[in-house]
C-alpha positions as CSV (number, residue, x, y, z in Angstrom):
1,M,70.0,2.9,67.5
2,S,71.6,6.2,66.6
3,K,68.8,8.8,65.5
4,K,69.7,7.9,62.3
5,S,69.2,4.8,62.0
6,R,65.8,5.1,64.3
7,K,64.9,7.6,60.8
8,K,66.1,5.5,57.7
9,S,64.0,2.3,59.6
10,P,61.0,1.3,57.5
11,K,56.9,2.3,59.3
12,T,56.3,-1.3,58.0
13,P,56.8,-4.3,60.6
14,P,59.1,-7.0,58.6
15,G,57.3,-9.9,56.7
16,R,54.4,-7.4,56.0
17,K,53.9,-6.1,52.4
18,A,53.2,-1.8,52.1
19,A,49.6,-1.3,51.6
20,T,49.0,-0.9,47.3
21,K,46.8,1.3,45.1
22,P,44.0,-0.4,43.8
23,P,44.0,-1.3,40.7
24,A,43.1,0.9,38.2
25,N,40.9,-1.4,36.4
26,S,38.8,-1.4,39.8
27,K,37.6,1.4,38.5
28,T,36.2,0.6,35.2
29,G,35.0,-2.6,36.6
30,A,33.1,-0.4,39.2
31,A,31.8,1.7,37.1
32,K,30.8,-0.7,35.0
33,S,28.8,-2.2,37.4
34,R,27.4,1.0,37.8
35,R,26.1,1.0,34.0
36,A,25.0,-2.3,34.3
37,P,21.6,-1.3,34.1
38,A,22.0,0.2,30.4
39,S,22.5,-3.8,29.4
40,K,18.6,-3.2,28.8
41,A,19.5,-0.8,25.6
42,P,20.6,-4.2,23.8
43,N,17.4,-6.0,24.7
44,D,15.0,-3.5,23.7
45,A,16.9,-2.5,20.1
46,T,15.7,-6.2,19.2
47,L,12.3,-5.5,19.7
48,G,12.8,-3.1,16.9
49,P,12.1,-6.2,14.3
50,S,9.6,-7.7,15.6
51,H,7.4,-4.7,15.7
52,K,7.3,-4.0,12.7
53,G,7.1,-7.6,11.5
54,A,4.0,-7.2,14.1
55,S,3.0,-4.4,12.3
56,K,3.2,-6.2,8.1
57,M,1.4,-9.2,10.2
58,L,-1.5,-6.3,10.6
59,R,-1.8,-4.7,7.6
60,S,-1.7,-7.9,5.8
61,S,-4.9,-8.9,7.9
62,G,-6.9,-6.6,7.1
63,V,-6.2,-6.8,3.4
64,A,-7.7,-10.4,3.6
65,A,-10.6,-9.1,6.2
66,A,-12.0,-6.6,2.7
67,K,-11.4,-9.4,0.6
68,S,-13.1,-11.9,3.2
69,S,-15.8,-9.0,3.2
70,G,-17.0,-8.8,-0.5
71,G,-14.7,-6.3,-1.6
72,K,-12.6,-8.9,-4.3
73,S,-16.2,-11.1,-4.8
74,A,-18.1,-8.0,-5.7
75,L,-16.5,-7.5,-8.6
76,V,-16.9,-10.2,-9.8
77,E,-19.8,-12.2,-9.1
78,G,-22.8,-9.8,-10.7
79,A,-25.3,-11.3,-13.0
80,K,-26.1,-14.9,-12.3
81,V,-27.9,-16.8,-14.8
82,G,-31.5,-16.9,-14.2
83,E,-32.0,-13.6,-13.0
84,M,-33.3,-9.9,-14.6
85,A,-30.5,-8.7,-16.4
86,P,-29.1,-5.5,-14.8
87,A,-30.5,-2.2,-16.2
88,F,-28.1,-0.2,-18.4
89,S,-28.1,3.3,-20.0
90,L,-25.2,4.6,-21.8
91,P,-23.7,6.2,-24.7
92,R,-22.4,4.7,-28.0
93,D,-20.6,5.5,-30.6
94,G,-22.3,8.5,-33.1
95,G,-22.5,10.0,-28.7
96,E,-26.8,8.9,-29.1
97,S,-27.5,6.2,-26.0
98,V,-28.3,2.9,-25.4
99,A,-30.4,1.2,-22.6
100,L,-31.9,-2.7,-21.8
101,S,-34.8,-1.4,-22.5
102,D,-34.4,-0.7,-26.1
103,F,-34.1,-4.3,-26.2
104,S,-36.9,-5.3,-24.8
105,G,-38.4,-9.1,-25.9
106,K,-35.4,-10.0,-28.2
107,K,-32.5,-11.7,-27.6
108,L,-29.0,-9.5,-27.0
109,V,-25.4,-10.4,-26.1
110,L,-23.6,-8.0,-24.7
111,F,-19.6,-8.7,-25.2
112,F,-17.7,-7.1,-22.6
113,Y,-13.5,-5.6,-23.9
114,P,-10.8,-5.0,-22.3
115,K,-9.8,-1.8,-24.0
116,A,-10.0,-0.6,-28.1
117,D,-7.6,-2.0,-30.9
118,T,-5.7,-4.0,-28.8
119,P,-5.4,-7.2,-31.3
120,G,-8.1,-9.6,-29.0
121,C,-10.7,-7.1,-28.1
122,T,-10.5,-6.1,-32.4
123,R,-10.7,-9.9,-33.6
124,E,-13.5,-10.6,-31.1
125,A,-14.9,-7.0,-32.6
126,I,-14.9,-8.6,-36.2
127,D,-16.6,-11.8,-35.3
128,F,-18.8,-10.6,-33.9
129,T,-19.5,-8.1,-36.8
130,R,-18.9,-10.9,-39.5
131,L,-21.8,-12.5,-38.2
132,A,-24.6,-9.6,-37.3
133,G,-25.9,-11.2,-39.9
134,D,-26.4,-14.5,-38.7
135,F,-27.4,-12.5,-35.3
136,A,-30.2,-10.8,-36.8
137,A,-31.0,-13.8,-38.0
138,T,-31.4,-15.4,-35.1
139,G,-33.3,-12.7,-33.0
140,T,-30.3,-11.7,-31.6
141,A,-29.0,-7.8,-31.4
142,V,-25.0,-7.9,-30.4
143,L,-23.5,-5.0,-27.6
144,G,-19.5,-4.4,-27.4
145,I,-18.9,-3.0,-24.4
146,S,-15.8,-1.5,-22.5
147,A,-14.6,1.1,-20.8
148,D,-12.8,3.9,-23.9
149,S,-14.5,7.1,-24.3
150,L,-16.3,7.6,-27.3
151,K,-13.1,9.1,-29.1
152,R,-12.4,6.1,-29.1
153,Q,-14.7,3.8,-29.3
154,E,-15.6,5.5,-32.2
155,A,-11.8,5.8,-33.7
156,F,-11.9,1.7,-33.4
157,R,-15.5,1.3,-35.0
158,D,-13.8,3.8,-38.2
159,K,-10.5,1.5,-38.2
160,H,-11.8,-2.3,-38.2
161,R,-15.3,-0.7,-39.9
162,L,-16.9,-2.7,-36.9
163,A,-21.1,-2.8,-37.4
164,V,-22.0,-3.6,-34.0
165,P,-22.6,-0.4,-31.4
166,L,-19.7,0.4,-29.1
167,I,-21.3,1.6,-25.9
168,S,-18.5,4.2,-23.7
169,D,-19.1,2.5,-19.8
170,E,-16.4,5.1,-18.3
171,R,-17.3,5.3,-14.7
172,H,-17.4,1.0,-14.7
173,Q,-21.2,1.0,-13.9
174,M,-22.0,-1.7,-16.8
175,L,-19.1,-3.8,-16.2
176,Q,-19.4,-4.7,-12.1
177,A,-23.2,-5.0,-13.1
178,Y,-22.8,-7.9,-15.0
179,G,-19.6,-9.0,-13.1
180,A,-17.1,-7.8,-16.2
181,W,-14.5,-6.1,-13.8
182,G,-12.1,-7.3,-11.2
183,E,-8.6,-8.9,-9.8
184,K,-6.2,-9.4,-13.3
185,S,-3.0,-10.1,-13.2
186,M,-0.2,-9.8,-15.7
187,Y,3.0,-10.3,-15.7
188,G,3.3,-10.5,-12.6
189,R,1.5,-7.8,-11.5
190,T,-1.8,-7.5,-10.6
191,F,-4.6,-4.7,-10.7
192,E,-8.0,-4.7,-11.5
193,G,-9.8,-4.5,-14.8
194,I,-11.6,-5.5,-17.1
195,L,-12.4,-9.0,-17.5
196,R,-13.2,-10.0,-21.1
197,T,-16.7,-11.7,-20.6
198,T,-19.8,-12.1,-22.6
199,V,-23.6,-12.0,-21.1
200,L,-26.6,-13.5,-23.6
201,I,-30.3,-12.8,-22.7
202,G,-33.2,-14.1,-23.5
203,G,-36.6,-12.2,-24.9
204,D,-37.0,-11.9,-21.4
205,G,-35.0,-10.3,-19.9
206,R,-33.2,-12.5,-17.8
207,V,-29.7,-14.6,-18.1
208,A,-29.5,-17.3,-20.4
209,R,-26.7,-17.5,-20.2
210,I,-22.2,-16.2,-19.0
211,W,-18.7,-16.6,-21.2
212,R,-16.6,-15.5,-18.9
213,N,-12.3,-15.8,-18.8
214,V,-13.2,-15.1,-22.7
215,R,-10.8,-17.0,-25.3
216,V,-11.2,-14.5,-28.9
217,D,-10.2,-17.4,-31.1
218,G,-14.1,-19.4,-32.4
219,H,-15.9,-17.2,-29.5
220,A,-18.5,-15.3,-32.3
221,G,-19.1,-18.7,-33.1
222,Q,-20.2,-20.6,-30.0
223,V,-22.4,-17.3,-28.6
224,L,-24.4,-17.6,-32.1
225,E,-25.2,-21.3,-31.6
226,A,-26.6,-20.5,-27.9
227,A,-28.9,-17.7,-29.1
228,R,-30.1,-20.0,-31.6
229,D,-31.1,-22.5,-29.2
230,L,-32.7,-20.1,-27.0
């Protein structure tokens, strides 16, 4: 055999394939295997929504605990029948003050209304004014109470010629003491405000009767009958 033929002869013996380079994707596979720990990231991400849900549950449970601790019920319980009526001393229309002690030995009606010069409150105040003489005949005084300012109470009185004193309880002290302040719902919205309530106090200073969630029509007449029977 010549030297040229020996130089051209293949280096690998017949029947054996020449070694080939590893496929390109084998490197990416190795890289993927090296990056495998990063697969924890998606699992951690799933904690986001569940964590938010847990925080919502915590906030909800906090609200529930506040209610169960008496936060809500304390606003609406107030005075009870048979108990001594809570004392008060507040300004009334005209600038004077009125106190529970001013009616010692007399029967007293307290009607709590949400807001001066609104339709329901106006009808209720006019009805009590119309029956003021009949209440006086039974030895019963009548007072209207709301959280309106004195200026608004006086405008309410003058506009509708009301004859019953109107008390201004802007700090809600009397309203809460008599259970006329609490949670209300209107048009799908929940808020705290004045609950239309009427309280009849006997000459002995004790709460004789309470009307809650009052319906205005005919209410003043019902209270008058109760005062007569007391």
